[in-house]
C-alpha angles and dihedrals in degrees: 000000000000116000126209115247138176093280092058097045099042097068089056090060097039096096090059098055093108099121090256109129095202095065101063091038090049089050093052092046090049090052089051094053093045093048095047094046089047092053094046094072098040104097134045108274111267094230089058096050091042092052094047090047092051094048092047091049088056092047092246094141096151092054091045091052091052091048093051092049092047089053097042092127091056090068089066126197097293091055100041091118092058090055092056092045094049093044091049096047095046092047089049091050092058095043098254093137097165091059090042090055092050092049096044091046090053089048093052092049091049091048089054091050091050094045091091107050117204119247089246092052093048091048090052093053089048095051099041117009142298088262091074094067126077110270108251098178136249116286093252091049089059089055092047090057090064092043092056092041088056092049092046092054091045091054088055090049090246093136098165090054090046090054091050091055094043092051090053089066094070094047092043093053089051092048093049093055092048086071091068134057118251094263094054104040121128120262088223098085101131134045111198092177089062090049090051090052090050089055091051091048091050091051090057086069092058096198124127091253090050092053091050091052091044091054091051091049093048091049091052090047091053091051090048094052092047097045104029114020097046087084087064091053095255129136129200105287113243089232090060094047091048094050093045093052091048095050090044086069087070091049095054143260096294094059093043093048091051091053092045088057090055094044105026096162098042115116119211138172124241121252089252091055091048092053090054094050137051126242125213119194117199120203117196115195101201134191131343128291118256117268128227121251129182124259112197134191119188124187132167127237120222090256092056096259111141116223118202127197114193126180135158129257129183122246118202116238109225119239133188099205113082102164147347150193132243118223136195125186130181107233095237097045135076097215123088131200118225140193131185125240118233128195107252106160117038097196095168093052091046089052093052093046092047091054092046089054089052096043094088091055090047093051094049091052092045093052091050091049094047091048091051091051091050092051091045092053091047090052091048090048092053092046090051091051091053093045092050092055127203095319102046105012098101093047092045091050092047094050092044091051093049093047092046092048091052091047095048092046095048095045094054101090130150118248103247098175116126144146095274097173094066118111119247093234146352120230124195132207134174139205125191109204142175113252114275144081121314139177111223132203140151132221120207124203138193130233090282092054093250115145107239102164137033118194121196112217100183135238125301137184110223126205128203111280093008120143120196138172124226120185142177140171135230130184104180 
């Protein structure tokens, strides 16, 4: 990356070398005003993010959605993507899947448009800060768009569309890492939760070809949990092992025997039994995604100039709910069936890891930018000294250096924009039930096992072989 030095700055100031002190000082002050005004409108207004955060923390997703849409203009052009992401996630959280699809589709299209940043835009972020460019999302956020698009379509029983979006995740992860050399690629290269969902979607088709594809997806998901998600503290969900063993029956004895060796104690129903019963998958969107905070390093130069390095870090948002159970009860009976939720998609941990992977690239760019600002101020200081002449040169140079130092220091701010309305994690549960009518609900508990939230999930009539998804969100 090319840095700005004295030779590149000096010609800009050459017309003002008239011996008039006011001209170079006026130029520096003008720069200061322009830079500060430019920075003022870079991020989403704090009152907006604070209000949406507060509403989300209380579970008031409908009110938060209305608030976001009423304040659409406050997101401004640079933050247009965040508007689509917030609108989509909040619509998804209240079950408005049509609106969620529209918002997430707009977000994906905008991400693609912003993927290639113009030379002018890149130069601006280099000279001032990353905040000055349109927000194009973290790599993992791009993947999450397709994940929630897939779930939105699945909730509308548009399984083919859901499969299209889920399949995009694999190709998108590969494309993202192609941007970086082998030594700086992201650790997040595989999403086994998405592969498990693909398997479930395939099984909803119930043809021989669908079972074959489901088995392949489940196998890849198992490998992903064992090789990739262990670093997040996750194991292969029992639901995944059960489904894989069941679909392996269609593939033949060899495939089933191989899986039995890997999961010797896992119980599973036969394909015939599954065709006679209904399966209900519960998805629990829990907690709130981590938020970005600034990390700052300040160190002095020998000439008194203060250099400032600013970069973002994620802070975990505390949550009380750590798990839950899914229940189903026939209206005329006292007994209830229950299944346990298991963490399957650790979104918050993925976010923190993704940023850590990117931190090295952020620091390198920041150091280059800070160095360029330092050289630019030194060049301006020298030009001011020459323009001020023998009488005022020293004072002009001193004032220009002080002003430039303040400007460079103030303009170096970490980009703290992020998709704040995401959940921290997705948990999955499953119930296998006889056909009939059931009332569904979930109970969520804290680290002590105390039930702190009950969520009503409505009544459903289940047919033989039917597979449905019920979902809800908590933020306590």
